Each structure stands twice: as C-alpha cells, then as structure tokens.
N, C-alpha and C positions, 0 to 999 in steps of 0.2 A: 347815329343811325347804323352803326356797324362798320367794320373795316373791310368787309369782303365785297368784291365787285366782280361782275362777269359781263363780258361783251356778248353780243349776239353770236359771233363766230365761236367764242369759247363755249357758250351754252349749246350751240348746235353740235360741236365736236364732242363735248363731254357727255351729252345725253345719248349720242350715237354710241360712244364707247360703253356706256352703261347698258344700252340696248343689246349690244353684242354679248356682254357678260350674261345678261338675263336669258338670251336665246341659248347660250351654251349650257345654262342651268335648267333648261327645260321649259322656259316661258314661251308659250305660243298663243294662237288666237284665243282670246277671252280667258286666259289664265288669270285668276285673281291674285294680285300681289299687294298685300297690306304694306303701307308706308307709314311707319310710326317714327317720326323724326321731328326735330325742332325746326322752327321756321328759319329759313336762310337759303343760300344758293343751292345747297345740297338737296333741299326739298324740291326746288324747281327742276333741277337736273333729274332727280328721282322720278318725278311725275312724268316728265317728257320721255325719259328712258323707258319707262313701263309702257307708255302709249306707242312708242316707236317699235318696241318689240312685239306689239300686237296684244299686249296684256291689258288688264283692267286694274286701274289703281284703286286702292281702298284706303282713303286717308283716315288715320287714327291719331287723335291728339295725345301726345305723350303725357299730358297732364291728367288724363283719365285715370281712375283707379286701376291697378294691375288686373283685378278680377274682370273688369269690363273690357280692357284691352285684349286679354287672353280669350275671352268669350268671342269677340269679333274675329280674331284670327282663327279660332277653332270653327266658328260658323261659316267662315269663308272657305274652309277646307284648303288653306294655303299650305304649300310646300316650301315657300320661300317668303321671307319678310325682310324688307329694307328698314333698318333701324339706325339711330344715331348712337354715339358712344355713351350717352347718358340713358336714352330711352330703352336701350337693349336690356338694361337691368330689370325692367318691368316684365320682360317676356319669360314668365315662369315655366311655360311648357315648351321651352326651346328644343327639347329632344325630339319633338314631333315635326319640326320644320327647320330649314336652314336659315341662318341669319346672314344677310349681306350688310356689313357695317359701312355706312357712308357718312363721312364728316365733311366739314367745310373745306378741308384741304383737297378733297376728291382724289387723294393719292391712290386709292384702290383702282382707279380707272387708268392709271398710267400704262402706256404700252399697248392699249387696246386699239382696235381699228376704229377709224372715224368715218368709214364708208356708210352711206345711207342703206337702210334696210327696205324690204318690201313694204308697201303701203297697207293701210287698213281699209275696210269697207264701212259704209255708212250705217249698216245695220248691226255692226258689232258693238258690244258694250264698251264704253269709255271708262266709267268709274261706278263704284258702288259706295254710297254714303249710308252709314247707320244712323237711324233716328230712334227716338224713344218708342217702345212698343208696349201695348196694353197687357201683353201676356206675362210681363215681368222681365223680359229680355229685349234688348234693342233689335230692330229689324233692318235689314239691308235693302235699300232701294237702288235699283240699277238705272243708269242713264246711257242712252245710245250716243255714238259718235255724231249721227245726224242731228240729234237734239242739242248737244252742246255747241256744235258748229253753227246751227241756226241761231242759237242765243248769242254767240260771240259776234257773228256778222251783224245781227241787229244792234247789239250793244255799241260797237265801234261806230256804226253808221248813225244811229239815233242821237248819240251824244257827241258826234264829231271828234272822236278820240284820235289824236294825231301823234306823230313822232315827238312833238314838243311836250306832251303830257307826262306827268309823273304821278303814278297811282300808288297810294300807300295801302298796305295790308295790315290791319290791326285785329282782324278776326281770326279765329282758329281755322287751320286749313281743313278741319273736318266739318266745317260749316258750309252749307251749299252755296251761299252767296260768294264765298271766297274763290270758288273755282273760276268764275268769269274774270275776276280781277287778277288772278295769277296768269291766265291764258290769253285773255282779250288784248291786253296791251302788246303782247308779242306779235299780234297780227299786223300792227301798224308801226312797229319800231319804237314804241313808247317805253318808259322806264318803270319797272316794278320796284317799289321801295318797301323793305321789311325792317322795321325798327328792331334793334337788338335789345330785348327786354324779357325778363323771366315772368313778370307780372304786368298787368295793365298799368301804365304809368303816364298820366297826362303830360307831365313835364317832358318826358322822352318823346312822346308823340308830337306835341306842339313844336318842340325843338326840331324834330325831323321834318315836319311840315315846312317850317321856316327855312331851314338850311338846305333842304332838297327842293324847295319851291314846288311843293306838292300841289297838284291841281285837282285831283279827284280822290274822294274817299267814299267807301261804301261799307256800311255797317248797320247794326241794330241801333235804333234811336237811343237806347240807354247807354250805348257805348260812345255815342257822340255828345250827349248832353254835358258830361263833365269837361269836355274840351273847351266848352264855352263858359260853364258855370265856375270852373276853377282856374280860368285863364288869368295869368298875371298881366298879359298884354294881348288883347283881342286882335291886335295888328298881326300877331303871329299866324293868324288864319287868313290873311289877306290874299294869299296866292291861290286859295281854293276857288275854283269856278263851278264845281259840281259836287253836291253832297247827295248821295243816294241812300235812303234809309228804308229798311224793310224788316219784316219779321214780327212787328207789333205796331199798334197805333202810334202816330206821331203827335206829341204835344208841343206845338211850336212856341207856346208861351215860355217854355224853358230856354228858348233860344232868342228871346225878345231883345235882350241887350246887344247881342251880336247883330241881329237883323236890322236894328235901328242905328247901328254904328256908322260912322262916317266912311270907314274903309270897306263896308260890306258891298260885295258885287258877286253874288253867288246864286246859283239855281239849286233848289232843293227838290228832290224827286221822291215820291212815295211809290214803293214797289211792292208787289204781292206775288206770291207763288210758293207752292210746296216743293220739297225735295224731290218728290215723285215726278214732278213735271219740270225739272231742269231749272229750278231757282225762280225765275221771273216768268209770270204768265200775263201780268198786266202792270201798268205804270201810269202815274199821273205827275206831270211836270208843273212845278210852281215857279214860274219866272219871277213873280213878285210875291214872295212868301208873306209879306206884310198883310196881304189881302186875306190870309187864312189863319191869322192869329186867333180868331174867335169863331172860326167856321169849321165844319166837318170837312176833312180831306178825303176825297173819293179814292177808291181802289184804282180808278182809271179805266182804260180800255186795253185790249190785248196787244201784245207785241207781234212782230211779223210771224205769219204762218201758225198762229195760235188762235184757237176759238174758245170763247167763254159762253156758257149757257146757264140760265137760271131756271131750274126745273122744279115741278111739284113732286109729291111723293109717288106719283104714278109715272114720273119721268117725262112729263109733258111740259112744253115751253110755257113760261109765264109771261104775261104782258108787263109793260112798264109799271113800276110802282108796287108790284106784288112780291112778297118775300118768298124765297125758295132756296134750295141748295144750289151752290155753285159747282158746275161741272167744267172740266177743262179738256179740250180736244186739240188735235193738230200735232205739229212736229215736236213739241216739247214733252209730250207724254212718254214716260219712261217704260221700262220693261216689266216693272212689277217688283215683287218682293223676293229676295233670294231664298230659294227652297221653301216657299210658302205659297203653294198653288191655291189653297183655299182662300187666303186673304187677298191674293192677287185677283182671283175671279170675283170676289166680293167688291173690291174697290175699283178695278179696271173692267169696264163693261163695253160691249160692242157699241160703236157710235152709230145711232140710227139716222144721224143728219149728214153722214158722209158717204160718198160714193167710192171712196178709196178702200179696196179690199183689206180686211184685217185691222182697220182703224178702230181706235178705242177712245172712250171717255174716262177720265179719272174723277171719281166722286170725292170731293174735297172734304165734305163734312162741314164746310163753312156756309153760313147763311148770308144772303145778299139780295139786292134788287136792282133792276135797271133804273137809271135816272133818265129824265127826258133829254138830257144833253148827250146821251150815248155812253156815259160812264156808269160803273157799278159802285154801289154803296155797300160797304161791309157791315154786317149786322150781328156778328158773333159766331159761336160754334153750336153744333147740334149735339155734341158729346162732351166727354170729360177732358178732351185735349185742351191744354192751355199753353200760353207763351209767357215765359219768365225771362226778361231781359233779352228777348229775341230767340231764346232757345225753346224749341218745341218739346213739350213734356206730356206724355200720357200718364195721367194720375194713376191709372191702373197698374203701370209698371212699378211704381213705388209701393202701392197697396199690396201687390203680389209678393214683393220682397219682404214687406213687414209681416205678411201672413206666414212666411217661411221661418220667422223667428220663433223659437220654441216657447217663449214666454208670452207671445201675443196671440190672443184668441180671435179678435176681430180688428180690422184697421180700415179707416177711411181717410183719404187725403183730399183737401179742398184748397182752392186758390182764393185768397181773400184780399181785398184792397185795403191798403193802409191809408192814413190821412192825407198822403201826398198822391194817391191814385196809383201807387205801385203795387203790383200783385206779390203776395207772399204765400208760401205754402204752410198750411196748418194740418197737423196730423192728429187724428182722433183715434184713440186706442182703447180696447177692452182687454183686460187681463185679469186672471184670477189671483195674481200676486203683484207685489209692488214692483214697479219698473224703474230702472236707472236710465234717466234721459241720456246721459253721456254715453252709456253703453249702447243704446239704440242708435245714437248719432254715429258712433264709431263703427257699428255694424253696417250702416248705410254707406259711410264714407269709404269703406273697402269695396263697395259694389257700384256706386253711381257717382256722377260728377257732383260737385258741391251745390250747383244750382238746383239739384233735384232733392236736396235735404230740407225738410220742413223747418221753419224758424220757430214755430210754436207747437207745443204738444199738449193735448188735452186727454187726461185719463178719465174714462167713464165706466160706470158699472154695467151699462148696456146701451145699445143704440136704439133710438126711436124707430118704429117701423111704420110703413104705409099699410093700408088695408090688405094689400096682396102679399104682405110679408117681407118686402124689400126694405133696406135701410132708407129711412126718410132723411136724406141729406139736408133738405131745407129746414128740418127741425133741429139739427145739431146746433149746440150753443154757439152764438156769434161772439167769440172771445174778443176782448179789447186788445188790439195789436199794440197798444201803448204800454202794456204790462207783460212783456215777454219774459222777464227774468224768472228763472226757475230755481236759482240758488238762494240760500239764506241771504237776505239783504244786509249788506254792510255799506253804509254811506261813505262818501269821500271824506278823508281825514285831514287834508291839507289843501292849499291853494292849487298846486299842480294837479292833484287828483280831481278837484272840483272843476277846473278849467277843461280837462280832458273829458270829464263826464258831461259837461255842457255841450261839447262838440258832438259826442256820441248821441246824446238825447236829440239834438237838432237834426242829425242826419238819419238816425234810425227811427225817429218818431216814437221813442219809448220814454215814458216819464220817469220810470223807476229803474235805475241801473246801479248795481252794486259794484264794488271794486274788484270782485272776483268773478264777475260775469265775463264770458268770452265774447268778444266782438262778433265772431263768426257764428257762434251758437245763438246769438240774438238776431240773426238774419243778415249779418254783414257779408259782403262778397267783394270780389276784387275791384269792382267799379266804385262801390262805396268806400272801400279801403283807401283808394287813391284820394278821395275827397277828404277823408279823415286826415291823411298824411298832409295834404295841402293846408288844411285848417290848422293843424299843429305847427307846421312850419311858420305860418303867419302869426299865430298866437304867441309862440315862444321865440320867434326870430332865430331859428336853428335849422340845421340840415337834418332831415329824417327820410329814410328810404322806405319804400313800401314793404320790403322784406322785413324791416324792423317790426312792423305791425303784425306780420305773420308770426314772427318769433315771440313778440311780447303782446299777446292778444287780450290780456285783461288790463284794466285800469291800474291795478296794483303793480303789475310787472312793467307796463309801459311808463308809468310815472317815475319809477325808479330809474329806468333807462334815460328818460328825458332829464331827470335831475343830474345824473352822471354826466351826460353830454353838455349840459349847461355849465356845470362846474369846470369841465375841461375847457370849454370855450372861454370862461371867465379867466382861468389861469393863463391861457394863451394870450388873451387880450392884455392882461396885466404885465406879462412878460414882454410883449411887444412894446408896450408903453414905456417900460423901464429901459429897454434897449434904446428906444428912440431918444429918451432924455439924456442918455450917456454918450450919444454920438457927438 
C-alpha cells in the first residue's frame, strides 16, 4: 500500500507550511490553484494547504492528456500550479504560470512556519472540478465551503465513521466522490489509505484492503465489480463494513458470489448526485443486499439539508408516480460554472420553494419519479449525457472535437450497450475521403481521457435526417458490438495466441479478434485490463503486471512476451531442481 505515512500532527504542520508558501506567492481568498499530482501524502498536504491559504483547489488527474490538463489550467486563469516531479512534464504552457513542485518527501516545505492562518468563510469556494462539456471543452463546476462541510458532517454521522475506520481511495482525485473520502475521515481521526499503483490493479487493492483492514470503500460500481469477480480469495474483503457505489446503476448480480459468501457482513449504499451539487444529493442503504439481487435499487432520499424535487416542463411539482426532471436544492447546490454565466443561468435557477434569499435549484437533466415509500426512482437522462464506468460524458464534447478534424465532415457519437449491459461509445463519421481509424484515435487520445474514445467507428456516406433536417440518431445503424475489429483479420496461429484470444473474446464480448488488434482500440480499458491480466495469470500460471498489457497490447506482442516469461520460468525451475538433486 505504499511506504509513506503521515500522522495528523505532521499533516497539520505540513499543510500549514504549504499554506504559508502559497500566501507568500500571492494566493488569497478564492485564488484558484490547480493541483496536478500523483495520489499520495503530497496530494493531501497540497489540498489542505490550498484550503488553509484561502485558495480554491482544482484537482487535475496527471493521467489526463497534456492538452486537457493545460486547457484546465488556462481556463482557471491560474498563476500557480502545484505539480509532482512526473506530472510537471505535462505542463506545456509553464511559462504563463509558476510551478510549485511537491513530492512525497515534502522537502520544499522544510523551514516554513507551522503557525495557523486566518480561517475561511462558508460562502467562499472550496474547489472547482472539471466535468465533460457539450461545447467540446470541459467545464469547471464550483463548490462552496458550506456545501462540502455539510456533506462531510452528514457523511461521518450517517455512516458512523469513527477513528477505527480505514477508508481506501481507488478513484481519481479529480472525481467528485473522492473529495469526501479524502477529507471526511480527517474529521474523526480515521485513516485514509491510498494504494501505490500506476494503474488500476485488483491484486494491489485487495492486498491493501486485507493488510490495512480497510472498512470503507466508495467508488463507481464498475471499479468495484472486479474486486469480487477476480478475487483469488473473497475473504480478503472481509474487513469491509461499508461499500458506497455511485455514478451509474448498480448490478448486484455481479457481486452475488461475495454477497452469499460465509464471510460477508457488509452494507452496500447506492448514492446519487452531480458534481454541481457536491457529489451526493440522495442515498439508499441496503442493509441486506440479498433482497435486491433482482430488484430495482432506488436513488433513495436526500441527505441532510438537501432537497429533491420532481418537476414537469413548466417547473411545477409532480405527484407520486409521475415522471419528471429531478431538481436539487439546499446546501449542496454549488456556485455554477467557471466563467460561463449563460450556462450557469440556464442550469441554476431561482428556487421558488425556498424562503432563503438567493437560494437556487439545479436542473440535473435526470428523469425520475417519487415512489410511495418516499424514495425516488431514477429513469434515465433527458439529453445526450451518459455515464461510462461512472465517468460523466457529454457526447457533444467528443462530437465537437471530431468536427474540428480536417478530414471529418460530420460526426455523431452514441453510447450502445454490449451483450453484458456495459455501455460503449460508437462514433459515426461522414468524410469525403478515406479515414485512418488509428489516426483518429491518436487525435482524440491527445485531447480527451481514454474513457471518452469510441470503441467502434462507422464510416457513412451521409447521415439519415428527421423531417426537420436534424440527424436522426435513432436511424443510425445499430452495429454489432461483437465485431469491433477494424484491422485485416489474422487468426491466432498457436496455442498461446488462441488462449489469449479466448480470454479477450470473453471479456470484450467480441467474437472476431485478430492477433494484430489492439486491446485498447477494441474498447479495453484499465478495469478490463486488470481482468485480462488476472485471467492470463491463472491460464499460464505466471506473473504478469498490468503495465505489461499496456506495453504489449496486441495478441501478437503479448503472446511473445508470455512465451519468453514461460521459458525463463521453466529454465529457473529446472535449475532449482538440478541444484536440489546435488545437495
């Protein structure tokens, strides 16, 4: 789980030292400070240091493409950026801002004052998180101190988080749900555990859960499923007492083996809420998840000081059972979008149900209805926003980027379900010339995270239109997601290649995979990659790291690597046997 540790006293002193440095460099009330740093103690010191200086932290995942990272920094008009010794290499516009390098040693803080600074006020911004934007660029959503404090106080009270709890962080620190898990445990003296891993790795995570006796985990469902499905020993999860899942619908059937296990004694919680409203707006506790294996899991009811409304198109309250748009009010409602007053006015409207001056409602774009028991049932989206593995994606952002490509005349991106119920992105393109799929993917990879790159591409002569001249998305061909391969098909040539191909086919749900097809271009991602690695470890009884799959991403390359590793293992085994016989 990593070798770096920090006591509360050290965290207090180190974050104060950083705050003094930030103050000296001009950070004051509501100064935006991007923090692009790898997960670790430096990240936590950095966030607290920014808050103590009165600033607003802007968490940026260093795994994002450099183009996206630099856009966020530019959009935040930052004069100072906190970066790690690796992530600083992605800051290509470094001449326009100062870089404060902060690594795990925290050496840059030595000699600074540890005295407390002046406090902040509840109506100040605490952080800005960037989410996918339909205009082609991500948009920054601001959250107030009063909002995050309200969430944290509810969080530790509702789930009885105590000093004895150990909370593991496996999500990106740029993800909204991560904030309460970084900060909430600090209110009660609990321990924050951050696994030391470059990629999502179920073995590292489960080992960390076991060795650190982790009691609480909060992540997207698709980040939790592999911990159960690929577990060597489900007893590794026995210390968990609380699993909070959010960001997408939960399919409890995928956790059935764990839930019915002898050592299972855990509560699962369904949480709901957008970034614009401080992560969680409603929750539903399942004390006995067995009862929900084949039942719809409600969104639940609002947490403390948060109100939920289901309104019609005229913004009138709807009775129980009728579908409408979900609106959120109360202390969780954020400030709006950074430097986008038009969109803020559109999505954040005056609250007609509140007597509080200046109170607002947030229009979520989500559809739902009240149930007789006082919970809300989620019924989908009103627009093109989708969730892929818990990440919120505006399809329009991808479409706008594709339209900027000089060879693409028209572009539409849709989310389609594969045979396992997982959503995958499909890109439909119109071009007057032949397109190179790999070049299009490379173009997007420089601009958006991997989860925003379509797995399948469909080239068309023209798009079907509705009577009013708009693209008829429902009439676009429903391509078979089991035939994603775009390269000339070359079948596996030997037993190792065939065994790897079978693993890929089972996990990617693709029937026809050639030896030169890239796992990631076929729709593979870090979560699926870990499942591939686990399956190969079992199939060939060998050690394989997730980084190996990133390096050898085709069956041709991976099979050669596996063959070399197996031969080395055989030679070492023979040598050991020979030595033993001669003792």
